C-alpha positions, 0 to 999 in steps of 0.5 A: 630594440625590436630590430636588434632582437630580430637580428639576434634570433635568426629563426624569428627574423627569417620567419617574419620576413614576409610580414616585414614592412618593405621600408624596414628591409634596407635598414635591417639588411645594412645591420645584418651586413654590418653584424655579418649575420650571413643566414639572415642576409641569405634569407633577406636577399631571397625575399628582397622586395625591391628591383635593386639590391645594394650590393656595393657595400658587400664588395668593399667588405673583405669578408668572403662569408658575407659575399657568399651569403649574398650569392646564396640568396641570389641562387635561391631567387633564381631557383624559385624564379620569383624575380626576373 
């Protein structure tokens, strides 16, 4: 229930990403992807705590907005130079 509330309230979700346990990232990422929460996806990609991002599911989805959210998040990572 808490995950669903976070996904409904984008500002709250984005503000809590730095405190979110890393084990919850994949599950919430998948839910945000399924629900097409592009703002949350962009923020999650930019703060992704793992060396690998499961972007394969995005390629299978015909939604261009979701793919754009992924690319925007990657742009943020590159601009901040947080990850190699």
